[in-house]
N, C-alpha and C positions, 0 to 999 in steps of 0.2 A: 391488618391484613396478614393471613398466614403465609409462611414462607413457601409452602408447596402443599399440594393435595395428592393423595395416593388413591388409586383405584384398587380397592381391596380384592376385587374379582380378578384383576390382571396381575397383581403383584405376586411373584413367586418366592418372595422373602429370601432372596439370595444375598442381600446386603451390598450389592455392587455399587449402588448410589452412594452409600455412606463411605465405602472403601475408596471411591474415586474422588470424593469431594476434597479439593485442595486446602480448604480452610476449616474442615471439621464441622460443618453446619448441620450434619445429619447424624442422628444416633440410630443404631440398629442393634436389636437383640434377636438372637435366633428364634425363629417361629413367630416373630411379631412384625408388625408393619413399621417401616422407618418413620421417625418423628424428628422435627427440628430440635437441635440442641438448644436448651433453654437459655444459655448464655451467648453462644456463638452464632445464632441464626442471623443476627444483624450484620455479620461479617461477610455475608454472601457477596461474591464478586460477579455474579450473573454470567459465569462462564458456560453454564449449561452442561457441564460434564455429567451431572446426575441423570439428566434426560437422555443424553447421547449414549450413555453406557447401558441404560435399561433395555433389555431385549424384548420387553413386553409393553412398552409405552405406558407404564403404570404410574409414573410420577410426572407431575405438571407443576413447574415453577410458576407461582402466581405473577411474577414480574414479567413473564412472557405472555403475550396476548394470544398466541396460537401454539399448538403442539409442534414439536420439531419434526421436520420431514425425515423419513427413513432413508438411509443410504441405498442407492441402487447398485447392488453388487455386480450387476452386469456391466457397469461402467468402471469397475476396478481395472487399473492398469498393471501390467506386469513390471517386475523390476527392470527388465531390459528397456521397456517403453519409457519408464520414468527416467532412466539414465540418459536415453537418447534425447528426450525432451529437454532435460537440463543442459546437456552438452551442446545441443543444436541451437540454443537461444543465441540470437545475433542482435547487435545494436544496429538498428535500421536508420539510415541517414538520408534516404531518398524516398520521398512520399508522393503518391498520386495527388493531383489537385482535386480532391474530393473530400467533402465533410464526412465525418464518421456518423453524425446523427446523435441527438441528445440521448435517446434511449440506450444506444449502444454504450455510450460513455457512462451513463448511470448504472448500467448492469455491471460494467467493469469495476467501477468505484465501490459498488455494494460488496463485491467479492473481497475488497481490502478490509472490510469489517471483520473478516475471519483471520486476519493476520495476527500473530501473537503480539501482545503488549504487556508491559509490566503491570502485574496485579489486575490484568484484564481491564485496565483503565480506559483504553481506546480513546486517547486524547486527540487523535489526528483529525484535522479538518482540511478541506480541499478548496482551492480556487482554480477554476477551469476556464481557459480560453477555448471555447468550443467550435470556433470557426477559423479557417485560414486567415481571414481578415483580422480577427482579434489576436491571433498568434503573431501576426506581423506587427501589430501595435506594440506588443510586448517586446518583440525583437528590436524594433526601432528605439524604444525606451532604453533597452539594454545597450545598444550601440551608442546612444547619447551618453550613457554612463562611461562607456569605454573611451569616448572622445575626451572626457574630462581627465581620465586616467592618463591618456596619451599626452595631452597638453601639459599635465603636471609632471610628466616624465617619471612616473612612479616605477618602483621596482617590479610591481605586478604587471604593468603595461609592457615592460621590457621582457620579462620572463615568459609571458603568455603571448607575445607578438600581437598585442591588441591593435596596433597600428595597421597591420595587414588585414585584420578582420574589418576594421572601419573602412579601409580602402575598398575592400571587396563589397561591402554593403553599398557604398556610393556607386559601384558599378552594377548593382542589381544582384549581387551574389550574397545570399543569406547563409552565413556560416554559424549563426547563433541558433536559430530555430529551424534551419534546414527546410523552410517552406512546409512545415508540418501542418496537419489538419487541425490538431488540438494540442494544448499544453496543460498539463495538470501539475499543480504545485501543492505540496503537502506542508502544513504548518501546525504547530501545537503550542500550547502555553509553555512558557519557559520554565515555570515551576511545576514540578510533578515528579513522578516516580522515575520513569525513563522516557521522557517525551521525545528527545532527539532520536534515540534508538528506535522507538516505536514508529516514528515518521519514516525513517530510512527503511525499516522492514515493510511498512505499508507500501512505499513506492516500489520496492522490489516485488511485492505481491502483485501490484498493478502491472508491472512489466511482464511478469509471467502470465497473468490473466490475459493481457493483450495478445501475447504470443500464442497462447492456447486457443484464442478466438480468431487467429489468422491475421491479426493486425501487427504493425511494426511499432517498435518503441525504442527510444534512446534517451538516456539520462542527459539532461541539459545543464551542464556545469556553468556555462556563462550566465544564464538567467539566475541560477542559484547564487552565484557569486555576487551578481549585481544586487539581488534582493537583500543580501546581508549587509550592504553598505550604501544603498541608494534609496533615500526616503521617497523621492518622486515615484519610483517604480513600485515601492511598497504601497503607496497611496493608490496608484492605478489599479493594483490588484486587491486592494482592500484588506491587507493583512494587518491585524491589530499590532499596535506598537510593542506590547508585551509578549508577543508570540515569536517563536523561533522557526525559521524556515528550514525544513528538513531535507527536501529534495524536489526536483522538477523533472518531469518526464514528457518528452515529445511523443505524440501518437499520430498514427495515420495508416493508410493502406499502402503497403510497400510497392515500389515500382518493380522490384525484382524479388525472386525467391531464392534462397540459398539451398543448395543440394548436397552439401558435404559438411563435415565437422573438422575444422582445422585442429592440428595437434596442440597440446599444451604440456609444459613440463610437469612433473609430479609435484605434489604439494610439499612444501618445506615444513617439516614437523620435528619438534623436540619431544621425544617420548619420555614421560616421567615414570 
């Protein structure tokens, strides 16, 4: 199978595809059509840069089943809008008792496929509790793990006040999953280029995607912590033994909307 095809009628022979390819898979000579590099074509990481940079839609990677959609320039946001979006992101801990729906979750998770990953490996996989009832099952399993930590009087139980969380659960107060509508957990094979980093970035992308779509999201450290040390919970969620859990995110429709941006100190920077 060839690496790509070129529409000779569309190609304006500017060499942008070759210049943008991060692994040098494309050879371009002025006034000629781009061709695959005879030695490096097998190194293609399927990033799609060559297709995304071409202004004429002249190149088609054979590994992609469909052409790439063109960017809608009318949807471009201003720098001020981008800054406000990033600063206005809030961790939401109070959710409406409403399911998000399978399609809404799938759409959000598909966006994470565009998150950066080492060598474009995209190793991240997801386990999703898609209903409040299933989220509560995960929360209960996490509290059971906390009970064992409290009973063993571990340093972690003491430093994180797990006894109080367990007491709250017994009174009907969920401080683990916050009665969220859904819970998404990212995991990846332990061996790889940058699997843990890729997973964390993917969860961050999911949080921003959720915010942009009007949903609330909050990182769930308790479930993440339990998944790293509690085999029963890992089995419930079906996470392979040789995979590393990278992050967990609570999702739902927020009870309230934030209307202001709280201040933050300036970043601490060492300039070299």
